N, C-alpha and C positions, 0 to 999 in steps of 0.2 A: 747735434740737435739741442740748442740752448734751452728749449722749453721742457725737456723731459723731466728733470728733477722738480721743476716748478709745478708742472702739471700733475706729477705723481703726488706731491705734497697737497695740492689743491683737492684731488680726489680722495686722498686719505682724510683730510679735514672734513670733507663733505660726509664721508662715511662715519667718522667719529661724532659729528654733530647729529646725524640721524640716530645713532645709538643713544646719544644723550637724550634726544627727544623721546625715544621709546622708553627709556628709563623713567622719565617724568610721567609719561602716560601710565606706566606700570604701577607707579606709586599712588596715582590717583584712583585707579580702578577699585580698590577695596573700600573707598570712601563714599561711593555712590550707592543708591538703592539697588536691590537685587535685579530688577528688570534692566536698569541702566548698566549695571555691572556686566550683565550678559552681553549687551551690545558693545560695551567698551572692550571686553575680552575678545569678542569676535573680530572687531576692527583691529585690535592690537595684534592678533594672530596674523592677519593679512599683512600688516606693516612689518612684522618680524620676518615673514617670509621674503619680503621685498629686499631685506638686507643682503640676501644671497645674490640677487641680481646686481646690486650696487658693488658688492665685493668682487664678483667675477668681472664686472666692468673694469674695475681697477686692475685686476690681474692681467686680463687680456690686453688692455691698452698698454700697460707698462712693459709687458714682454714683447709685444709687437714693436713698440717704439724703441725698445732697447736694441733690438737687432737692426731696426731702421737706422739707428745711430751709427752702427758699424758699417752698414751698406753705404751710408752717405760718405763715410770716410774713404771707402773703396773708390767711390765716384770722384771725390775730391782729389785723390791721388792719381786719377786716370789709370788705375790698375789694369794691366792686361793679363792674359792667361799665364804668361811667363812669371809675372810678379805676384800672382795670387798664391796663397798657401794652398796646400793640397785639399784640405776640407772645403775651402771656399771654391776651388775649381770644381769639385764634385757637385756642390750646391748649384753653381752656375749652370753646369751641364744639365742637371735635373730640371732646372727652371725652364730650359729651352723647350721642353715638351709639355709644359703646363698650358692649360686652356686649349688643348687640342681635342677635337672630336674623335672619340674612340673608333668610330666607323671609318674614319679616314687616316687612322694612325699609320697603317702600313705604307701609305703613300707619303705621309708627312715626315716619317722618321728619316728617310734618305735626304729629303730636302733640308730638314733641321740639322742633320749631321753635316751636310755640305756648308750650310750657313755657319755652323759652329767652327768648322775647319777654317773657313775664311777669316773669322775673328781671330783665331789662333795664329794663322799664317801671317796675317797683316798687322799683328800686334795692336789690334783695335781695343780701345778702352772698354771695359765690360761693366755692366750694371746688374745689380742684384735687387730683387723686388720683395719687400717685406709682405706684400699681399699674398705671396705664394707660401708663406710659412704655414705648416699644417697645424693650426691652433684653434680653429673655430669650435668652441664648446668643449675642447678636449684638454684644457690645461690644468694640470695639477703639478705637484712638486716633481714627480718622476718624469713627466713629459718635458718639463722645463729643463731638467738635468740632461735629458736626451738631446734637446735642442742645443744646449751649450756644448755637449760632447761632439755633436755633428759639425759644429763650427770650430772644433779644436780649442775651445775656450774653457777656462776654469771658473766655476761658480762657487762663490763664498758667501755664506749667510750666517746670521747670528745664531748662536746655540739656543737663544731664547725663543727662536721660531719653531722649536721642537721638530726640526727636520722638514717643516712644511706640511705636516700631517693634516692640518686644517684645510689645506687647499683641495684635498680630495672631497671633503664634506661640501665645500663651497661649489665645486664643479658638479658633484652629484645632485645637490639640491637645486642648483641653477638649471640643470638640464631637465630634472623632473618637472620643474615649473614651466620651463620653455616648451616642453613637448606634451604638456597636459597630463603627465603621469600622476601628479599630485595637485590638489587645489592649494591656493595660498593659505587657506585656513588650516588645512591638514598639516601642511609643512610648518607653519608658524607655531602650532600647538606643541610641536615636539621640542621646542627650545625656549628656555628662559632668557631674559635679557642679559643676564650675566654670562650665559653660554655664548651668546652672540658677541658680547664684548671680548671674550677670550678668543673666539674664532677669528674675529676681525683683527685683533691685536697681533696674533701670531701670523696671520696672512700678510698683514702690512709689513711686519718685520722680515718675512721671507722675501717679499717682492722688493723691499728696499735693498736687500742684498743682490737681487737680480739687477736692479738699476745700477748699483755701485759697481758690480762686476763688469757690466757692459761699458760703463764710463772708463774703468781702468783699462779695458781692452781697447777702447777707442783711443785713449791717450798713448797707448803703446803701439798704435797702428796695427793691431791684430788683423790677420787676414791677408796682409800683403808682406812682401819681403823684397830685399834689394837683390838685384841680379847684376853680376859683374859685366 
């Protein structure tokens, strides 16, 4: 997927520019009158909270597309059940039951098994769908590590990312805003612009490692193997 690194860089730049904009607003706030200062502070709080939505947008996009990169490689190689690595086999089998109505599951399972057996027996090329990755609103460093582990892949990130600890803050605050548990003003008041700079910097460092790890796995044709 040629656009992954480019799109990641674009979203990172967008986030950095937004932080820079917040910094300028923050510097101007003490210079205005008290009534105006209150307005500016309130608006700044809302904008600061929006940083978490932008940061999580970068995280989820980058993780989903990183695995889409690997799935595309599987498709390009016309990989079959015999040529998939064991972790990718299990993922493919799990995906066969996605989007099934629970009420009809007892009837659909035998049909799905029969279909899967047909794919295996006929050496049919298999497809994996990044839409089925369990990541909607749930991504932090631990969940990303679990995803890499399930795919049998190694994740390597910069030590400067502090183990991805900031991703938990990003996820928690994004979800609190998305589900109405906090207002934007309440959330924004809890963080200074310098706090947001650190959070976003470490988050981007961690996600850059995710993208780089996926690219290395793609180049090594991870997920598939040669069969004599």
